N, CA, C and O of each residue as an XYZ file, in Angstrom:
284
protein
N      11.126    -13.218     -5.569
C      10.199    -12.155     -5.384
C      10.001    -11.474     -6.638
O      11.058    -11.014     -7.071
N       9.153    -11.292     -7.250
C       8.846    -10.517     -8.402
C       8.924     -9.086     -8.239
O       8.363     -8.538     -7.291
N       9.617     -8.413     -9.148
C       9.660     -7.090     -8.980
C       8.020     -6.277     -9.149
O       7.806     -5.066     -9.201
N       7.483     -6.887     -9.181
C       6.146     -6.027     -9.189
C       5.419     -6.351     -7.829
O       4.484     -5.638     -7.464
N       5.760     -7.213     -7.227
C       5.631     -7.612     -5.883
C       6.316     -6.742     -4.700
O       5.941     -6.512     -3.550
N       7.527     -6.328     -5.464
C       8.460     -5.820     -4.520
C       8.139     -4.149     -4.470
O       8.545     -3.399     -3.583
N       7.355     -3.773     -5.576
C       6.973     -2.608     -5.960
C       5.731     -1.926     -4.945
O       5.627     -0.802     -4.453
N       4.780     -3.243     -4.869
C       3.791     -3.271     -4.168
C       4.076     -3.251     -2.533
O       3.257     -2.583     -1.901
N       4.928     -3.771     -1.905
C       5.447     -3.669     -1.035
C       6.057     -2.540     -0.221
O       5.891     -2.146      0.933
N       6.791     -2.176     -1.199
C       7.209     -0.804     -0.913
C       6.402      0.451     -0.936
O       6.608      1.461     -0.264
N       5.271      0.202     -1.973
C       4.068      1.318     -1.811
C       3.305      1.097     -0.528
O       3.066      2.025      0.244
N       2.934     -0.125     -0.317
C       2.304     -0.334      1.027
C       3.200      0.462      2.102
O       2.719      1.371      2.778
N       4.405      0.089      2.197
C       5.247      0.942      3.205
C       5.291      2.290      3.193
O       5.456      2.848      4.278
N       5.180      2.965      2.184
C       4.991      4.511      2.208
C       3.670      4.879      2.523
O       3.470      6.006      2.976
N       2.642      4.011      2.331
C       1.124      3.903      2.612
C       0.995      4.013      4.185
O       0.323      4.833      4.810
N       1.810      2.977      4.692
C       1.652      3.050      5.894
C       2.282      4.050      7.018
O       1.853      4.313      8.141
N       3.570      4.569      6.266
C       3.990      5.782      6.920
C       3.019      7.135      6.806
O       2.899      8.041      7.629
N       2.455      6.993      5.689
C       1.500      8.386      5.495
C       0.437      7.982      6.460
O       0.197      8.777      7.370
N       0.011      7.276      6.423
C      -1.191      6.787      7.579
C      -0.932      7.398      8.522
O      -1.565      8.411      8.820
N       0.080      6.928      9.240
C       0.446      7.394     10.452
C       0.654      9.139     10.649
O       0.247      9.917     11.512
N       1.281      9.277      9.718
C       1.292     11.041      9.576
C      -0.120     11.745      9.757
O      -0.295     12.681     10.537
N      -1.226     11.129      8.855
C      -2.093     11.747      8.746
C      -2.961     11.554      9.913
O      -3.792     12.369     10.313
N      -2.712     10.460     10.403
C      -3.272     10.138     11.880
C      -2.929     11.479     13.016
O      -3.703     12.122     13.726
N      -1.754     11.553     12.875
C      -1.107     12.815     13.791
C      -1.830     13.963     13.294
O      -2.530     14.510     14.146
N      -1.841     14.383     12.337
C      -2.464     15.576     11.675
C      -3.876     15.558     12.078
O      -4.450     16.628     12.275
N      -4.522     14.375     12.226
C      -6.033     14.722     12.592
C      -6.170     14.687     13.873
O      -7.015     15.412     14.398
N      -5.286     13.753     14.717
C      -5.359     13.907     16.272
C      -5.153     15.517     16.913
O      -5.660     15.871     17.978
N      -4.298     16.411     16.028
C      -3.877     17.621     16.296
C      -5.072     18.441     15.728
O      -5.285     19.423     16.439
N      -5.822     18.355     14.787
C      -6.805     19.022     14.576
C      -8.100     19.045     15.296
O      -8.898     19.980     15.366
N      -8.195     17.584     15.945
C      -8.936     17.417     16.600
C      -8.814     17.867     18.200
O      -9.735     18.108     18.981
N      -7.812     17.890     18.362
C      -7.360     18.808     19.644
C      -7.807     20.165     19.578
O      -8.552     20.542     20.482
N      -7.465     21.026     18.608
C      -7.881     21.985     18.349
C      -8.891     22.522     18.248
O      -9.132     23.718     18.088
N      -9.843     21.282     18.374
C     -11.453     21.719     18.008
C     -11.606     21.961     16.656
O     -12.494     22.805     16.539
N     -11.142     21.609     15.508
C     -11.455     21.797     14.222
C     -12.897     20.739     14.121
O     -13.013     19.577     14.508
N     -13.713     21.465     13.579
C     -14.865     20.778     13.050
C     -15.525     20.755     11.668
O     -16.659     20.425     11.320
N     -14.405     21.232     10.948
C     -14.702     21.403      9.466
C     -14.572     20.005      8.643
O     -14.591     18.918      9.220
N     -14.471     20.112      7.578
C     -14.325     18.859      6.739
C     -13.015     18.181      6.565
O     -12.851     16.973      6.391
N     -12.045     19.161      6.638
C     -10.590     18.658      6.963
C     -10.070     17.429      7.334
O      -9.444     16.647      6.619
N     -10.449     17.281      8.811
C     -10.222     15.840      9.216
C     -10.667     14.826      8.495
O      -9.997     13.879      8.082
N     -12.428     15.131      8.259
C     -13.017     13.909      7.196
C     -12.008     13.407      6.263
O     -11.629     12.237      6.200
N     -11.531     14.557      5.415
C     -10.879     14.166      4.236
C      -9.812     13.853      4.392
O      -9.534     13.140      3.428
N      -8.899     13.942      5.096
C      -7.810     13.303      5.287
C      -7.803     11.787      6.233
O      -6.840     11.025      6.317
N      -9.005     11.625      6.823
C      -9.351     10.274      6.980
C      -9.349      9.540      6.075
O      -8.654      8.524      6.075
N     -10.202      9.915      4.995
C     -10.915      9.493      4.033
C      -9.330      9.072      3.136
O      -9.012      7.944      2.758
N      -8.597     10.246      2.979
C      -7.718     10.067      1.994
C      -6.671      8.945      2.609
O      -6.136      8.228      1.764
N      -6.327      8.722      3.984
C      -5.345      7.843      4.631
C      -5.675      6.514      4.458
O      -4.867      5.586      4.472
N      -7.201      6.403      4.250
C      -7.518      4.932      3.933
C      -7.435      4.478      2.751
O      -7.265      3.276      2.546
N      -7.548      5.409      1.736
C      -7.755      5.266      0.426
C      -6.263      4.913     -0.019
O      -6.115      4.033     -0.866
N      -5.230      5.519      0.480
C      -3.836      5.370      0.190
C      -3.115      3.925      0.797
O      -1.987      3.621      0.408
N      -3.798      3.130      1.702
C      -3.378      1.961      2.040
C      -3.856      0.731      0.765
O      -3.546     -0.453      0.897
N      -4.664      1.266     -0.476
C      -5.052      0.466     -1.266
C      -4.462      0.996     -2.544
O      -4.050      0.158     -3.346
N      -4.370      2.208     -2.829
C      -4.103      3.095     -4.029
C      -2.457      2.973     -3.991
O      -1.941      2.705     -5.076
N      -1.750      3.107     -3.080
C      -0.083      2.956     -2.818
C       0.517      1.764     -3.398
O       1.507      1.954     -4.105
N       0.098      0.542     -3.230
C       0.202     -0.695     -3.579
C       0.203     -0.927     -4.657
O       1.125     -1.484     -5.251
N      -0.782     -0.566     -5.111
C      -1.174     -0.911     -6.649
C      -0.616      0.006     -7.839
O      -0.540     -0.357     -9.013
N      -0.223      1.310     -7.311
C       0.845      1.948     -8.080
C       2.197      1.263     -8.078
O       2.911      1.234     -9.080
N       2.553      0.663     -6.812
C       3.799      0.294     -6.789
C       4.052     -0.982     -7.575
O       5.152     -1.277     -8.043
N       2.805     -1.815     -7.700
C       2.914     -2.908     -8.544
C       3.205     -2.795     -9.997
O       3.886     -3.652    -10.558
N       2.737     -1.816    -10.601
C       2.946     -1.312    -11.912
C       4.182     -0.389    -12.184
O       4.582     -0.373    -13.348
N       4.859      0.409    -11.233
C       5.699      1.404    -11.260
C       6.995      0.370    -10.589
O       7.998      0.786    -11.169
N       7.273     -0.359     -9.987
C       8.313     -1.516     -9.441
C       8.832     -2.029    -10.718
O       9.989     -1.664    -10.924
N       8.467     -2.553    -11.369
C       8.975     -3.237    -12.763
C       9.565     -2.219    -13.588
O      10.678     -2.367    -14.093
N       8.808     -1.115    -13.755
C       9.609     -0.104    -14.565
C      10.598      0.595    -13.995
O      11.479      1.029    -14.738
N      10.659      0.819    -12.760
C      11.804      1.556    -11.865
C      12.893      0.681    -12.091
O      14.005      1.071    -12.446
N      12.586     -0.494    -11.888
C      13.853     -1.461    -11.840
C      14.658     -1.644    -13.066
O      15.843     -1.978    -13.065
N      13.815     -1.365    -14.292
C      14.219     -1.741    -15.609
C      14.828     -0.516    -16.057
O      15.767     -0.587    -16.850
N      14.368      0.709    -15.608
C      15.144      1.830    -15.916
C      16.661      1.990    -15.246
O      17.634      2.424    -15.863
N      16.667      1.525    -13.774
C      17.848      1.384    -12.867
C      18.829      0.225    -13.566
O      19.992      0.055    -13.199
N      18.250     -0.471    -14.525
C      19.312     -1.631    -15.143
C      19.172     -3.074    -13.963
O      20.083     -3.827    -13.618
N      17.917     -3.100    -13.598
C      17.764     -4.427    -13.066
C      16.903     -5.442    -13.923
O      16.541     -5.176    -15.069
N      16.637     -6.497    -13.345
C      16.118     -7.680    -14.367
C      14.657     -8.066    -13.819
O      13.997     -8.939    -14.383
């Protein structure tokens, strides 16, 4: 497996964890009756992270491995 693919998978794992955390925050805001733009922004952000984090990981993975002495 290439270092770029490993970085993308790690980025996806972080995105999934944050997706769940933001989902819990949105649910808590809805239970409180918050009707502002906050829950909508959090929902958009958590969906965007599912795409953005793996892309960032694709580029950062090889750089991080090179700095840490990987090949």
